[in-house]
N, C-alpha and C positions, 0 to 999 in steps of 0.2 A: 364747202368744206362740212358742215353739219348734215347736210344730205346724205355725203358719202360715209360719214361715220353712223348714220342712222340705217342707212342699208347695209352696213357691215355687220351692225349689232345684231339687224333681224334675220341677217344669212346666219349668223353664229347660234342665234338663239334657236332656228329653225333646226341646225344641225344637231345641236344639244338634243332637241326635242325627239327628233328621228333617231339619235343613237339610244335615248333613254328608252323609247318605245320599242326597239329592237332588243335591248337588254331584258325589259318586261315581258316581252313575248316570250323570250328564250327561257326565261324562268316559269313562266306558264307552262312552256312545251316541256321541259324537265317535270314539273309538278304532276301534269297528266300523264306522262309516260310511266312515271312511278305508280300513280293510280292503277292503271292499265296494267303493268306489269304484275303488279301485287294481285289484282282480281285474278287476272287468266292464270296466273302462276296456281292458283287453288281451285280452277276447273276440275271436276269431277271428285273434289274432297268428299267424301261422305255420301257419295252418289252410287247406288245401284243400277247399273245401266249406263246410257248414253250421257256425256256430260254436257254436249252441245246442242241445241235446240233449234238454232238459228247462225247460219254462218253464210253471210255473203260478202261481197267487198265493202260494203259500208255499214252492215249491222252484224252484230254479234251478240246471242244470247246463249247461256250457260247455265248450268247447275254447279254449287259449291256451297260447303256447309262453311261460310267464310266467319261464322262467329262462334263456332263450336257447340252448337245447341242440339246437336243430332237431327235437324232439320235443313235439309239444302234450301238456300235461298236461290232465286232466278235472277240473274245478274244480265243487264243489258246495255249495249252500248250503241247509240244511233245518232243520227246526224239530221237536221233539218236545214234547208237552204233559206238563207236571208235575202232580202231585196237587192242586196250589193253583192250578190253572187258568191258569197262567203259562208261559212256553214256553222251552227250551234252544235257543239257536241253534248250528248245527255248519257247520263248513267244512270239507270234504273236498278233499283233494288228492291224486289218484290214488286209492292206497289207504289214506293216512294221515287221520284223523278229528281235529279239533280242537274242543273246546267255546270258543265265543268269546264267550258273555253268556249269563248265566241271568236269572231273572225278567222275562222281556220280554212286555209285553202283546201286542204285534203286530208282524210284519214281514211287509209284503206287497209282491209285485213285480208291477208292471204294464208292458206291453209295446207299444212303438209303432213302425211303419213310419216309411219316410225321410219322409214327409209329415206326421208325428205322429197318424198315426190309429191307434186302439188295434188290435193284430191278435195273433192266436195262432198263425199260421203260423211254425215256427221260423225259415224261411228269408227271411222278412219282417222280422225283429226287426232295427231300427237304433238304437233307444234304449229303456233299462229304466229304469222308475220305482222308487225305494226309500222305502218307508214304514215307519218304524221308531218304535215306541212303548215305551219302558221306562224309567220314571222322568221322563226328559225326552221329546222327540220331535223326529222329524228327518223330511223330505221331500225327496229332490233326486232329478234325473235324470241319467244318465249317457248319453253319446254316444261310444261307442267308434270310435276313429278307424278302427279296421281295417274296420268294416262299411260305413263312409260311401263 
């Protein structure tokens, strides 16, 4: 009887742990979404010329005056693969790099022109779609007002 109770307690504890981890991951995904959304929404603000300098499926670099000092910052999002085949997502502003989230399954950027057609031409990018999977998942488009 004690063995059954101990087994049931361990199963319940494991289920609670998995549920808590899922809730934490969903919270982290929501926070990362908010950061990416706020940054990319400012793409091109205070910039004369092209806002995007790198735009591929896993890396995004753009210019924006995010702190209002009339000097555009370079904002970069990138990932590095870990030994367990998950990724760490990094945000770099000028020369300062921060780890935003680990254990990410995927972070993918897609780029669209003014008409909603897929584009890889940096000067034609007017919309950015972000797909993030890390315990939970998120998929959203950003329409930077400075580029429309």
